[in-house]
C-alpha positions in Angstrom: 102.7 105.7 75.6 104.6 105.2 78.8 102.7 104.5 82.0 103.9 105.2 85.5 103.9 101.4 86.1 106.4 101.0 83.2 108.5 104.0 84.4 108.8 102.6 87.9 110.2 99.3 86.6 108.9 97.6 89.8 111.1 99.8 92.0 108.1 101.5 93.5 107.4 98.2 95.2 111.0 97.0 95.9 112.2 100.4 97.2 109.2 101.9 98.9 111.3 103.3 101.6 113.0 105.7 99.1 109.8 106.6 97.2 108.9 110.1 98.5 105.9 112.2 97.5 108.4 114.5 95.6 109.7 111.6 93.6 106.2 110.5 92.8 105.3 114.1 91.6 108.5 114.2 89.6 107.8 110.9 88.0 104.3 111.9 86.9 105.7 115.2 85.3 108.5 113.2 83.6 106.1 110.6 82.2 103.7 113.3 81.0 106.4 115.2 79.1 108.0 112.1 77.7 104.6 111.0 76.4 104.0 114.3 74.8 107.5 114.1 73.1 106.7 110.6 71.8 103.3 111.8 70.5 104.8 114.7 68.7 107.5 112.5 67.2 104.8 110.0 66.0 106.3 107.2 68.0 103.4 105.3 69.6 105.6 102.1 69.3 107.8 103.3 72.2 106.0 102.1 75.3 108.8 101.2 77.6 111.9 102.7 79.2 115.4 101.5 79.4 115.7 103.3 82.7 113.2 105.3 84.8 113.5 106.0 88.5 116.6 104.7 90.0 116.8 104.4 93.8 120.3 105.0 95.1 121.5 101.4 95.2 120.2 100.8 91.6 122.0 104.0 90.4 125.2 103.0 92.2 125.1 99.6 90.4 124.3 101.1 87.0 127.4 101.3 84.8 128.5 104.8 83.8 125.6 106.5 85.8 126.3 109.9 87.3 126.4 110.2 91.0 124.0 113.1 90.7 121.8 111.5 88.0 118.3 112.9 87.5 117.1 109.3 87.5 117.5 109.5 91.3 114.8 112.1 91.6 112.6 110.7 88.8 113.4 113.7 86.6 114.8 111.6 83.8 114.0 108.7 81.4 116.0 106.7 79.0 114.0 105.6 76.0 114.9 102.8 73.7 116.3 104.1 70.4 118.5 101.5 68.8 117.7 102.6 65.3 118.4 106.3 66.3 115.2 107.5 64.6 113.9 109.2 67.7 117.3 110.9 68.4 117.4 112.1 64.7 113.8 113.4 65.0 114.5 115.3 68.3 117.7 116.9 66.9 115.8 118.0 63.8 112.9 119.3 65.9 114.7 120.6 69.0 112.1 123.4 69.4 109.9 120.6 70.9 112.4 120.2 73.7 112.0 123.9 74.5 108.2 123.7 74.2 108.1 120.7 76.6 110.9 122.1 78.8 113.0 119.0 78.3 116.7 118.5 78.0 118.5 115.7 76.1 121.9 114.1 76.4 123.8 114.4 73.2 123.0 111.2 71.2 126.7 110.6 70.6 126.9 109.6 74.3 123.8 107.4 74.3 124.3 105.0 71.3 121.1 102.9 71.7 118.8 105.0 73.9 117.6 108.6 74.3 118.1 110.3 77.7 115.7 113.1 78.4 115.4 115.0 81.7 113.1 117.7 83.1 115.9 119.7 84.8 118.5 121.8 83.0 122.0 120.6 83.1 124.8 122.9 84.3 125.4 124.1 80.8 121.7 125.0 80.4 121.8 123.6 76.8 118.8 121.6 75.5 121.1 119.1 74.0 124.1 118.6 76.3 127.2 116.6 76.6 126.9 114.6 79.8 130.6 114.2 80.7 134.2 114.6 79.6 134.4 111.1 78.2 134.7 110.6 74.4 131.3 109.9 72.7 130.3 106.3 72.3 129.0 107.1 68.8 131.3 109.9 67.4 129.4 109.6 64.1 126.2 111.2 65.5 126.4 114.9 64.6 124.3 117.6 66.2 124.7 120.8 64.2 
């Protein structure tokens, strides 16, 4: 289970001037949905995030981050997934994304983490390609 404390990664303290009421509400909704996803996937072992809320300066300093990243508004989380078991489960059970109203970056672009967000990408696809760059893991197939 992921707590809000874990999701904030200390940035709620170091960047209080950017932490709005809307971001706080978004963070709670994101954490709630992520925890439900982890529960359904049977993954109580995942209790941290690689990235939660990113204030502007943090996002700007994050390699390969999108300028309009949903992390900026606390509507995304990157979950550790080095063994790709979570990504495999979500791809095989993508109906859960629909039930939880979550969207996931294609795992080929996230080789050691799983990015989920609570807002639809432009494509509207539940599993989406985040950019025009080639995948980091071209072996990961989503049928």
